[in-house]
C-alpha positions, 0 to 999 in steps of 0.5 A: 499500500502506498503512503498516499493510500495509507494517509487517506485511509487514516484521514477517513478513519480519524473523520469516522472517529470525529463524527462519532465523537461529535454524535456523543456530544449531541446524543447519549450513545448508551441510549441508542439501540445500536452496538458499538460496532454497528454505530461505527459501521453505520458512520463508515458507510455514511462517510463512504456514501458522503464522498460519493459514488453509487455503490457505496450509497447502495451499501449504506441503504442496504445497511440502513434497512438491515438496522431499521428491521432490528431497531426500527426505521425511525431511530435509524433515520434519526441517527443516520441523518445526524451522522450526515449533518456531522459529516457535512459540518466536518468537511466545511470546517476543513475547507 
């Protein structure tokens, strides 16, 4: 793996962790029905879809549907929407 690929991967990883940290400031993670892995995966997939092509967006939609079957669509929509807003804010801060 090239140094550029490693740097990009680290950047995206840091973005996901920052997004989850900001989510924890607004929503108490212990009140969410998701496990830590589910929340992290949701944040990663939202980040991938945010950067944008059709395939990551489709993966995100399938994962949200999976979570909705387990935890309820309303709660998944609320958290996903908040994560998307945080991603937008992070990118706006970095520009």
